[in-house]
C-alpha positions as CSV (number, residue, x, y, z in Angstrom):
1,V,74.3,-92.4,-18.7
2,Q,77.9,-93.0,-16.6
3,L,77.8,-90.0,-14.0
4,Q,81.8,-89.4,-12.6
5,A,81.4,-87.0,-9.1
6,S,85.0,-85.4,-8.2
7,G,85.7,-82.2,-5.8
8,G,85.8,-84.3,-2.4
9,G,88.6,-83.7,0.1
10,L,89.7,-82.9,3.5
11,V,88.4,-79.6,5.0
12,Q,88.3,-78.0,8.1
13,A,84.6,-76.9,10.2
14,G,83.6,-73.7,8.5
15,G,85.6,-74.4,5.1
16,S,83.9,-75.0,1.8
17,L,83.9,-77.2,-0.7
18,R,82.5,-77.7,-4.5
19,L,81.4,-81.3,-6.1
20,S,80.9,-81.4,-9.8
21,C,79.4,-85.2,-11.2
22,A,80.0,-84.9,-15.2
23,A,78.2,-86.6,-17.2
24,P,79.1,-87.4,-20.6
25,G,76.6,-87.6,-23.5
26,R,74.0,-85.5,-25.1
27,T,71.2,-86.7,-23.0
28,F,71.7,-84.6,-19.6
29,S,69.6,-82.2,-19.9
30,N,66.9,-85.1,-19.3
31,Y,67.6,-85.6,-16.6
32,A,66.7,-84.5,-13.3
33,M,69.7,-84.7,-10.8
34,G,70.1,-85.6,-7.6
35,W,72.9,-85.7,-4.1
36,F,73.0,-88.0,-1.6
37,R,75.5,-88.7,0.9
38,Q,76.5,-92.2,3.2
39,A,78.1,-91.4,6.5
40,P,80.0,-94.6,7.7
41,G,78.2,-96.7,9.8
42,N,75.1,-94.8,8.3
43,E,72.2,-95.5,5.6
44,R,72.5,-93.3,2.3
45,E,70.3,-90.0,2.7
46,F,69.0,-87.1,0.5
47,V,71.0,-84.1,0.3
48,A,69.8,-82.0,-3.0
49,A,68.4,-82.2,-6.2
50,I,67.7,-79.9,-8.5
51,T,65.0,-80.3,-12.0
52,R,66.2,-80.2,-15.1
53,T,66.3,-76.7,-16.4
54,G,67.8,-75.9,-13.0
55,G,64.4,-73.6,-12.4
56,S,63.9,-75.5,-9.1
57,T,66.3,-77.5,-5.8
58,Y,65.0,-79.2,-3.1
59,Y,67.2,-79.2,-0.6
60,A,67.8,-81.6,2.7
61,D,66.6,-79.6,6.1
62,S,70.3,-80.3,7.5
63,V,72.4,-78.4,5.0
64,K,69.4,-76.1,3.4
65,G,71.0,-72.2,3.5
66,R,74.8,-74.1,3.4
67,F,74.5,-75.7,0.3
68,T,74.0,-74.9,-3.1
69,V,73.0,-77.1,-5.9
70,S,73.2,-76.2,-9.1
71,R,74.1,-77.4,-12.7
72,D,75.1,-76.5,-16.8
73,N,73.7,-78.1,-19.2
74,A,75.7,-77.0,-21.5
75,K,79.0,-78.5,-19.9
76,N,76.8,-81.5,-19.1
77,T,77.9,-80.9,-15.1
78,L,76.5,-80.8,-12.1
79,Y,77.7,-79.5,-8.7
80,L,77.3,-79.2,-5.0
81,Q,78.4,-76.0,-3.4
82,M,79.1,-77.0,0.1
83,N,79.8,-73.7,2.7
84,S,79.9,-73.3,6.7
85,L,81.0,-77.3,6.6
86,K,80.3,-79.4,9.7
87,P,81.9,-82.5,10.9
88,E,78.6,-84.1,10.6
89,D,78.8,-83.3,7.1
90,T,81.3,-86.4,6.9
91,A,80.7,-88.6,4.0
92,V,80.9,-90.3,0.7
93,Y,78.7,-88.1,-2.0
94,Y,76.6,-89.2,-4.8
95,C,75.1,-88.0,-7.6
96,A,72.3,-89.6,-9.2
97,A,70.0,-89.4,-12.4
98,D,66.5,-89.4,-12.9
99,F,65.3,-90.0,-16.0
100,N,61.8,-89.9,-15.8
101,L,60.2,-87.3,-17.4
102,G,56.8,-87.3,-15.2
103,R,58.9,-86.4,-12.4
104,P,60.5,-83.3,-12.2
105,I,62.1,-83.9,-8.9
106,S,63.0,-86.0,-6.3
107,T,63.7,-86.8,-2.5
108,M,63.7,-90.7,-3.0
109,Q,66.5,-92.6,-3.5
110,H,64.6,-95.3,-5.6
111,S,64.0,-92.6,-8.3
112,Y,67.3,-92.2,-9.6
113,K,68.2,-95.2,-11.9
114,H,71.8,-94.0,-12.5
115,W,74.5,-93.3,-9.8
116,G,78.0,-91.9,-9.9
117,Q,80.8,-93.6,-7.9
118,G,80.8,-91.2,-4.6
119,T,83.4,-88.8,-3.5
120,L,84.8,-88.7,-0.1
121,V,84.5,-85.6,2.1
122,T,86.1,-85.4,5.1
123,V,85.5,-82.2,7.8
124,S,88.1,-82.0,10.5
125,S,86.4,-80.2,13.9
């Protein structure tokens, strides 16, 4: 599956952005999806994940209560609503897809076999 992340940009601290991840094709609903991010000089880290139906979500502690992951299977699109942004949220954000039907959701990078190109989010103080 090809993934195309978009929606990044420059925002002031306290602001909001919504990232999108388009997955053209008819198999999007077969994938559990995740968001990860990589800040300059840091390793890529887990942000949020969502099951195939969207019925369950999971978040990193650092974004819990501020970020919301959702999906629209009819539009083959994954979203990440980011509110109350902080400078430490500055990173390249990646969406990823997990096709293992036996795994409802995962926070682990190695679970995801398909990755988008990343979109840069910069939060100024």
